[in-house]
Backbone as a chain_set.jsonl record, in Angstrom:
{"seq": "METKYLQKGSQAKIASTGQIVEVKRVSNHGFSVVRFQTGGDYMILNDRLETVEKEEMQH", "coords": {"N": [[0.776, -0.91, -0.155], [0.443, 2.279, -0.836], [1.747, 4.891, 0.689], [0.462, 8.003, 0.447], [-2.126, 7.14, 0.116], [-3.282, 6.726, 2.761], [-4.805, 8.575, 5.205], [-5.034, 11.135, 7.773], [-6.878, 10.405, 9.945], [-9.026, 9.051, 8.622], [-10.24, 6.033, 7.551], [-9.048, 2.594, 7.621], [-8.245, -0.638, 6.685], [-7.487, -3.842, 8.204], [-5.232, -6.138, 6.937], [-4.463, -8.43, 7.489], [-6.515, -9.532, 9.163], [-8.739, -8.404, 8.92], [-9.993, -6.142, 10.18], [-11.321, -3.233, 11.155], [-10.028, -0.065, 11.382], [-9.484, 2.888, 12.906], [-7.083, 5.981, 11.186], [-4.677, 7.104, 13.044], [-1.716, 9.229, 12.877], [0.578, 9.372, 9.738], [3.172, 8.383, 8.777], [6.354, 8.964, 7.272], [8.438, 7.296, 6.723], [6.885, 4.435, 6.489], [4.897, 3.213, 8.402], [2.213, 3.232, 10.014], [-0.017, 4.832, 12.389], [-2.44, 3.406, 14.599], [-5.822, 3.393, 15.778], [-7.811, 1.132, 17.49], [-10.893, -0.163, 17.233], [-11.853, -1.148, 19.808], [-9.975, 0.151, 21.577], [-7.158, 1.925, 21.931], [-3.877, 2.688, 20.517], [-1.838, 1.962, 18.354], [1.368, 1.241, 16.495], [1.198, 0.424, 13.065], [2.385, -1.189, 10.014], [2.806, 0.224, 6.308], [1.949, -1.277, 4.686], [0.707, -3.116, 5.191], [-1.991, -2.594, 5.746], [-5.219, -1.574, 4.29], [-7.181, 0.883, 2.253], [-9.962, 2.084, 2.812], [-13.561, 1.325, 0.923], [-15.71, 4.028, 1.383], [-19.523, 3.339, 0.947], [-21.382, 4.175, -1.059], [-24.419, 6.015, -0.004], [-27.394, 5.438, -0.78], [-30.92, 6.856, -1.858]], "CA": [[-0.101, -0.196, 0.25], [1.45, 3.296, -0.615], [1.183, 5.725, 1.844], [-0.271, 8.993, -0.083], [-3.676, 6.679, 0.104], [-4.04, 6.78, 3.759], [-4.683, 9.909, 5.523], [-4.77, 11.069, 8.779], [-8.632, 10.703, 10.245], [-9.833, 8.318, 7.574], [-10.502, 4.666, 8.321], [-8.417, 1.992, 6.992], [-8.891, -2.011, 7.282], [-5.744, -4.167, 8.194], [-5.688, -6.6, 5.493], [-4.543, -10.289, 7.554], [-7.843, -9.428, 10.047], [-10.477, -7.79, 8.289], [-10.274, -4.993, 11.539], [-11.2, -1.353, 10.487], [-9.31, 0.546, 12.241], [-8.983, 5.084, 12.558], [-5.96, 6.538, 11.232], [-4.149, 8.63, 13.286], [-0.558, 8.959, 11.993], [1.048, 8.709, 9.395], [4.895, 8.472, 8.445], [7.327, 9.268, 5.478], [9.137, 6.085, 6.944], [6.137, 3.383, 6.344], [4.047, 2.627, 9.199], [0.884, 4.436, 10.527], [-0.478, 4.825, 14.343], [-3.936, 3.297, 14.414], [-6.677, 3.056, 16.966], [-8.994, 0.292, 16.91], [-12.784, 0.28, 17.851], [-12.408, -1.572, 20.941], [-9.427, 1.028, 22.015], [-5.69, 1.634, 21.68], [-3.415, 3.098, 20.076], [-0.667, 0.613, 17.794], [1.814, 1.249, 15.492], [1.573, -1.082, 12.398], [3.504, -1.07, 9.085], [1.681, 0.964, 5.749], [1.755, -2.705, 3.832], [-0.793, -4.605, 6.135], [-2.89, -1.775, 5.625], [-6.208, -1.022, 3.183], [-7.867, 1.585, 2.028], [-11.853, 1.5, 2.71], [-13.951, 2.572, 0.164], [-17.099, 4.269, 1.378], [-20.164, 3.101, 0.388], [-22.577, 5.224, -1.794], [-26.023, 5.673, 0.6], [-28.985, 5.431, -2.109], [-31.784, 7.159, -1.129]], "C": [[0.696, 1.533, 0.011], [0.965, 4.312, 0.056], [0.071, 7.07, 1.609], [-1.642, 8.26, -0.115], [-3.941, 6.465, 1.447], [-3.663, 8.387, 4.357], [-5.07, 10.233, 6.793], [-6.514, 11.463, 9.109], [-9.02, 9.389, 9.348], [-9.431, 6.314, 8.516], [-9.461, 4.131, 7.714], [-8.776, 0.122, 7.471], [-7.226, -3.233, 7.157], [-5.942, -5.551, 7.721], [-5.497, -8.094, 6.353], [-6.181, -10.115, 8.723], [-9.297, -9.16, 9.183], [-11.134, -6.27, 9.167], [-10.372, -3.437, 10.951], [-11.287, -0.345, 11.878], [-9.582, 2.552, 11.998], [-7.331, 4.774, 12.692], [-5.631, 7.449, 12.253], [-3.466, 9.306, 13.503], [-0.514, 8.056, 11.068], [2.218, 8.694, 8.763], [5.032, 8.092, 7.358], [7.67, 7.605, 5.763], [8.38, 4.466, 6.949], [5.424, 2.979, 7.315], [3.016, 3.879, 9.036], [0.309, 3.858, 12.092], [-2.048, 4.753, 14.053], [-4.499, 2.995, 15.17], [-7.525, 2.562, 16.645], [-9.635, 0.386, 17.743], [-12.937, 0.146, 19.195], [-11.179, -0.214, 21.659], [-7.722, 1.154, 21.912], [-4.916, 2.081, 20.649], [-2.209, 2.276, 19.276], [-0.17, 1.416, 16.734], [1.699, 0.061, 14.176], [1.678, -0.646, 10.692], [2.236, -0.735, 7.76], [1.168, -0.626, 4.881], [1.038, -3.278, 3.911], [-1.774, -3.644, 6.233], [-3.964, -1.607, 4.453], [-6.53, -0.366, 3.254], [-9.479, 1.513, 2.38], [-12.275, 2.454, 2.145], [-15.768, 2.773, 1.238], [-18.091, 4.184, 0.411], [-20.923, 3.878, -0.288], [-23.802, 5.272, -1.255], [-26.673, 6.083, -1.288], [-29.962, 5.731, -1.696], [-32.88, 6.802, -2.208]], "O": [[1.546, 1.852, 0.843], [-0.228, 4.61, 0.002], [-0.921, 7.229, 2.321], [-2.495, 9.064, -0.489], [-5.03, 5.901, 1.559], [-2.702, 9.116, 4.11], [-5.732, 9.263, 7.163], [-7.177, 12.415, 8.696], [-9.509, 8.603, 10.16], [-8.794, 5.797, 9.434], [-8.728, 4.947, 7.154], [-9.452, -0.211, 8.444], [-6.316, -3.31, 6.331], [-6.923, -6.138, 8.18], [-6.278, -8.983, 6.014], [-6.803, -11.177, 8.75], [-10.41, -9.656, 9.006], [-12.153, -5.607, 8.976], [-9.499, -2.754, 10.416], [-12.054, -0.05, 12.794], [-9.812, 3.162, 10.954], [-6.62, 4.087, 13.425], [-6.238, 8.514, 12.362], [-3.813, 10.239, 14.226], [-0.936, 6.902, 10.993], [2.016, 9.336, 7.733], [4.409, 7.338, 6.612], [7.166, 6.751, 5.034], [9.009, 3.465, 7.292], [5.148, 1.823, 6.995], [2.971, 4.91, 8.364], [0.298, 2.747, 12.621], [-2.748, 5.607, 13.511], [-3.957, 2.051, 15.746], [-8.237, 2.993, 15.738], [-9.37, 0.845, 18.854], [-13.712, 0.824, 19.87], [-11.818, 0.495, 22.436], [-7.16, 0.066, 21.797], [-5.436, 1.77, 19.577], [-1.457, 1.887, 20.169], [-0.896, 2.168, 16.083], [2.103, -1.087, 14.361], [0.961, 0.261, 10.27], [1.082, -1.147, 7.879], [-0.004, -0.85, 4.58], [0.536, -3.996, 3.047], [-2.63, -3.998, 7.044], [-3.356, -1.468, 3.392], [-6.62, -0.102, 4.453], [-10.042, 0.503, 1.959], [-12.033, 3.657, 2.251], [-16.593, 1.931, 1.592], [-17.951, 4.668, -0.712], [-21.196, 4.692, 0.594], [-24.599, 4.579, -1.888], [-26.407, 6.682, -2.33], [-30.337, 4.888, -0.88], [-34.074, 6.944, -1.945]]}, "num_chains": 1, "name": "protein.A"}
């Protein structure tokens, strides 16, 4: 995954587990700090994260 797709405040998915996390910080050194929905901030390699496509709502 390229860093340019990760943005502070956006959501990402951990590729191996499918968990959705919030991106707190993105580093130019290949890792990000993410917050799990259950709590806690952790560093994780950017290549272990996938961007989350927001589904368009139909009215």
